[in-house]
Z-matrix of the N, CA and C atoms (Angstrom, degrees):
N
C 1 1.455
C 2 1.530 1 110.39
N 3 1.317 2 115.84 1 -46.21
C 4 1.460 3 120.20 2 -179.07
C 5 1.526 4 111.43 3 -66.66
N 6 1.316 5 116.37 4 -36.99
C 7 1.468 6 119.16 5 178.98
C 8 1.524 7 111.38 6 -68.13
N 9 1.330 8 116.55 7 -33.05
C 10 1.464 9 119.65 8 177.22
C 11 1.528 10 110.63 9 -66.35
N 12 1.322 11 115.79 10 -40.34
C 13 1.462 12 119.69 11 178.49
C 14 1.529 13 110.52 12 -66.17
N 15 1.331 14 115.72 13 -41.36
C 16 1.464 15 119.71 14 179.54
C 17 1.524 16 110.67 15 -63.96
N 18 1.316 17 117.20 16 -42.02
C 19 1.465 18 119.37 17 179.81
C 20 1.530 19 110.95 18 -67.31
N 21 1.322 20 117.38 19 -34.51
C 22 1.464 21 120.37 20 177.51
C 23 1.527 22 110.55 21 -66.02
N 24 1.330 23 116.60 22 -41.32
C 25 1.464 24 120.65 23 178.69
C 26 1.524 25 110.18 24 -66.62
N 27 1.327 26 117.35 25 -43.02
C 28 1.464 27 120.97 26 178.19
C 29 1.527 28 110.96 27 -61.56
N 30 1.315 29 116.33 28 -41.56
C 31 1.466 30 120.61 29 179.69
C 32 1.529 31 110.29 30 -64.19
N 33 1.317 32 116.59 31 -39.51
C 34 1.461 33 121.33 32 178.69
C 35 1.526 34 110.48 33 -62.81
N 36 1.329 35 117.10 34 -44.37
C 37 1.462 36 120.69 35 -178.60
C 38 1.521 37 112.10 36 -71.32
N 39 1.312 38 117.96 37 -27.95
C 40 1.460 39 120.49 38 178.90
C 41 1.525 40 112.24 39 -75.38
N 42 1.325 41 117.36 40 -15.90
C 43 1.462 42 121.72 41 -177.46
C 44 1.530 43 110.71 42 -104.39
N 45 1.327 44 117.11 43 42.49
C 46 1.459 45 120.12 44 -177.16
C 47 1.524 46 112.30 45 -69.16
N 48 1.330 47 118.54 46 -27.82
C 49 1.463 48 119.92 47 177.71
C 50 1.522 49 110.82 48 -63.48
N 51 1.316 50 116.64 49 -40.18
C 52 1.458 51 120.38 50 177.69
C 53 1.516 52 111.92 51 -65.57
N 54 1.331 53 116.32 52 -37.17
C 55 1.463 54 120.85 53 178.96
C 56 1.529 55 109.90 54 -65.98
N 57 1.330 56 117.07 55 -41.93
C 58 1.464 57 119.69 56 179.22
C 59 1.521 58 110.95 57 -63.18
N 60 1.313 59 117.11 58 -40.47
C 61 1.462 60 120.18 59 178.45
C 62 1.527 61 110.52 60 -64.55
N 63 1.315 62 116.52 61 -40.10
C 64 1.461 63 120.60 62 178.16
C 65 1.526 64 110.75 63 -64.43
N 66 1.327 65 117.16 64 -39.36
C 67 1.461 66 120.50 65 177.98
C 68 1.527 67 110.89 66 -62.82
N 69 1.314 68 116.88 67 -41.18
C 70 1.465 69 120.46 68 179.21
C 71 1.523 70 110.27 69 -63.12
N 72 1.314 71 116.86 70 -43.82
C 73 1.464 72 120.64 71 179.52
C 74 1.523 73 110.38 72 -62.95
N 75 1.315 74 117.51 73 -41.45
C 76 1.465 75 120.53 74 -179.79
C 77 1.527 76 111.17 75 -67.13
N 78 1.328 77 117.79 76 -38.57
C 79 1.462 78 120.64 77 178.36
C 80 1.524 79 110.42 78 -65.37
N 81 1.321 80 117.39 79 -42.64
C 82 1.467 81 120.90 80 178.82
C 83 1.527 82 110.22 81 -64.25
N 84 1.325 83 117.20 82 -40.58
C 85 1.469 84 120.40 83 178.98
C 86 1.525 85 110.70 84 -64.27
N 87 1.319 86 117.34 85 -42.06
C 88 1.462 87 120.93 86 178.74
C 89 1.526 88 110.71 87 -64.73
N 90 1.313 89 116.84 88 -41.01
C 91 1.462 90 120.50 89 177.82
C 92 1.526 91 110.80 90 -63.47
N 93 1.321 92 117.03 91 -38.14
C 94 1.464 93 120.59 92 178.50
C 95 1.524 94 110.94 93 -65.04
N 96 1.315 95 116.96 94 -40.53
C 97 1.471 96 120.71 95 178.61
C 98 1.524 97 110.27 96 -63.47
N 99 1.333 98 116.66 97 -44.18
C 100 1.463 99 120.49 98 179.55
C 101 1.524 100 110.46 99 -64.48
N 102 1.324 101 117.17 100 -41.16
C 103 1.461 102 121.06 101 179.18
C 104 1.523 103 111.40 102 -63.65
N 105 1.323 104 117.13 103 -42.76
C 106 1.469 105 120.71 104 178.47
C 107 1.522 106 110.43 105 -63.53
N 108 1.332 107 116.75 106 -42.84
C 109 1.464 108 120.15 107 178.88
C 110 1.521 109 110.47 108 -62.94
N 111 1.319 110 117.00 109 -42.36
C 112 1.462 111 119.91 110 179.39
C 113 1.522 112 111.33 111 -65.14
N 114 1.322 113 116.60 112 -39.79
C 115 1.460 114 119.91 113 -179.16
C 116 1.526 115 111.45 114 -66.52
N 117 1.324 116 117.51 115 -34.82
C 118 1.461 117 119.27 116 -178.24
C 119 1.524 118 111.96 117 -82.29
N 120 1.329 119 117.48 118 -33.39
C 121 1.458 120 120.37 119 -177.52
C 122 1.520 121 113.12 120 -101.55
N 123 1.316 122 117.47 121 -11.53
C 124 1.461 123 121.43 122 -174.19
C 125 1.510 124 113.80 123 -59.23
N 126 1.318 125 118.17 124 -44.56
C 127 1.463 126 120.99 125 -179.04
C 128 1.521 127 111.22 126 -63.43
N 129 1.320 128 117.08 127 -39.68
C 130 1.464 129 120.53 128 179.20
C 131 1.523 130 110.78 129 -65.84
N 132 1.317 131 116.67 130 -40.26
C 133 1.464 132 120.65 131 -180.00
C 134 1.522 133 110.32 132 -66.64
N 135 1.317 134 117.20 133 -43.80
C 136 1.470 135 120.88 134 179.41
C 137 1.521 136 110.46 135 -63.36
N 138 1.319 137 116.77 136 -42.93
C 139 1.462 138 120.31 137 178.74
C 140 1.522 139 110.60 138 -63.25
N 141 1.329 140 117.92 139 -42.23
C 142 1.460 141 122.16 140 178.92
C 143 1.527 142 110.40 141 -61.85
N 144 1.343 143 116.59 142 -44.18
C 145 1.462 144 120.20 143 179.64
C 146 1.528 145 111.07 144 -63.93
N 147 1.323 146 117.71 145 -39.99
C 148 1.461 147 120.54 146 179.37
C 149 1.521 148 110.87 147 -64.69
N 150 1.330 149 117.30 148 -38.60
C 151 1.462 150 120.75 149 177.30
C 152 1.517 151 110.84 150 -63.83
N 153 1.327 152 117.51 151 -41.07
C 154 1.468 153 121.15 152 -179.71
C 155 1.531 154 110.80 153 -67.82
N 156 1.324 155 116.95 154 -37.64
C 157 1.467 156 120.26 155 177.79
C 158 1.527 157 109.71 156 -65.16
N 159 1.328 158 116.89 157 -41.59
C 160 1.464 159 120.44 158 178.50
C 161 1.527 160 110.84 159 -63.26
N 162 1.348 161 117.11 160 -38.57
C 163 1.463 162 120.28 161 177.54
C 164 1.521 163 110.91 162 -63.88
N 165 1.322 164 116.91 163 -41.00
C 166 1.458 165 120.57 164 -179.69
C 167 1.526 166 111.86 165 -68.70
N 168 1.311 167 116.26 166 -35.90
C 169 1.460 168 120.16 167 -178.95
C 170 1.528 169 111.76 168 -77.86
N 171 1.313 170 116.54 169 -18.21
C 172 1.450 171 121.06 170 175.60
C 173 1.450 172 112.71 171 88.12
């Protein structure tokens, strides 16, 4: 049992190139989600900020 766990850990560490590629894909996916959210909500946020600035300026 212990040797199986050790071999699994060794196999995981030997495949670091695959892990790095997976990290890059996950970062790009997260950036895409944030970009989509900003694109859909960005106009509303900008409009809200402009209204608040106008209220402050009187």
